[in-house]
N, C-alpha and C positions, 0 to 999 in steps of 0.2 A: 506458420506463425510461431515465433519464438516462445517457448514456455517460460513463464515467470519463475517457476521453480528452479530453472537452470541458472538463474542469476545468483551470483555470490553477493555477500554483504558489501564487498568492495565495489562491484559493478553497480549496485544500487546507489552507493555514495557518489559515484561518477555521474550517473543519470541525474541525481538530485542537484549536484553541483552545476552541471551544465544548464539545467533548468533554471536554477537560481541566478546564475550569472547572465543567462540570456535575457532575463527580465531587466537587467541593468544595462544591456547593450550587447555588442558583438563579442563572441567568445572564441579565443584561440586556445590551443593546447597548453601554452605556458600559463594562461590565466587559470585554467583548471588545476595545474600543478601547484601554483601559488596558493590557490583557494584551499586545496586539500593538504597543503604542506608536504608534498611528495616531490621526488626528483623528476625532472623533465623526462628522463628515460623510462622511469616507472609509469609515468602518466601516458607516455607514447604507447607503451605496450597495452595498457588497459583500454585506451581509446581505440587502438587498432582492433582489439577483440570486440568491442561494442559496435564498431563499424562493420566488421564481418558478420555480426549477428543482426545487422540492419536495424539497430536501435538508435544509432546516431549517424549523421553524415556530415561531410565537409562540403561547404559551398565552393564556388569558383575562387573565392578569396581566402580559402582555408579556415573559414569560421565554422564552428561546430554548432549543429542544430539537432534536436531530437527528431526522429522520424515519427510518423503517426503511430507506428507500433511502439516506439519508445515512450511516447506520451501516454499511450493506453496502459502500458505495463507500469509506468511510474505512477499513474493514478491508482491502479490496483494496489501497488505496494503501499502507497500513502494511506489508502482506505484500510488495508489490513493493519497497518501500524496504528491507525486511529482506533480501530475496533479493539485491539488488545490494550492500548493505552487507556481507553475508557474502562475496560475491565479492571486493570490494575489500579487505577485511580479511584473509581467509583465503588468497586466491590471490595478490593483488597486494601484500600486506603493508602496506597503508595503516593508519594509526592509527584507532582506533574513531571518533573525532569526525570525522575527514576522510572516512572511509567513509560515515558517516551523512549528512554534508553533500552529498557527491557523489551518493549514492543519491537524496536528496531532489530534487536538480536534474534527474536523469535521469528519474525516475518519471513526470512529467507527459507525456512523449513516448512512453511505452511503449504498445504494443498488447497485446492479450491473448495472442497467439501468442508474442511475445517473453517475456512474463512466464512463460508455461507452459514455454518452453524453459529459462528460468533456473531454474525449479523442478526440472526434470529434471536440469539440470547440477548444482545444489546437492545433490540426492539422490544423484547419481552420485559426487560428491566425498565425501560422507559414507560411501557404501558402500565406496570404495577407501581411505579414510583408514587409514594404518598398514600398508597392504599394498604389496608390491613387485609392480607390474604395469606392463605396457607401456600407458601412458596412452592413446595414440591407438588402439591395437588394442581396448582395453576400451571406450573411448568410442564407437567405431564399432559395437559390439555392444549397447550399453546402451539399453534402453527400459523404460518402466514396464509392468508386467504387471497389468492390472486384475483378474486372477483371484487374485493373491497379494500384490501390493504395495499399500502404503498411500501416499496422497499426503503431502506435507509436513505435519508436525504443525500443527494449527490453520490449515491452508491456506485462504486466502480464495478460492482458485481451485479448491477441492475438487470442485465440480460439473464442472469442465472438465479437471482434471489427468489423470485416467485415461481420458478420452474421446479425448484427442489421442494418437494412436499413429503412430509413424513405422515404415514397413517397414524391415526389416533388410536 
C-alpha cells in the first residue's frame, strides 16, 4: 500500500484535479493540464508517477481514473486538511480561505499519529463547545472511548481513530 506521506503537495493536487474532473465526465491528461494550468509535458510526468504508484490508471480509451487506493488516500488527505482547517478557523480565527490554504500546505508532512491526535482534539472542541470548563483540566482527561464514542463524522481515519488510546 502506498504511503500517504510519500505524496508531494503536487501529487495531491493532481489526485484532487482528477477526482474533480471525473465528476464532470471523462478525463484525459490534457484536461488535467488545462485544469492545473501546467504544460502537457509536466502533466504527463506527474501522471506517469501516479500511475506507477497505482493511485490512478488509464482505461482502454486513455481516460484517467483514481484507483481504489487513490480514492482512499485522497479521502485521507481531504480529512487531514479539514481537521487542520477547522483548527485554524475555529481556534485561531483565520478566515476560511486562509485556513484551507494553510491546511493544504501542512497536510503533506502529517503522519497518521498527528492526524489522529487532531481528530481527537477536534472531537474534544466539539464536545466542550458552549460549556464553561477548565480547558486544560478537561483536555487532560479527554480520550475517545471505543465502547461509546464515534469517530469523526465520515472520518477517513475511522479504522484507526478508536484504536489509538492514551492512558489517562
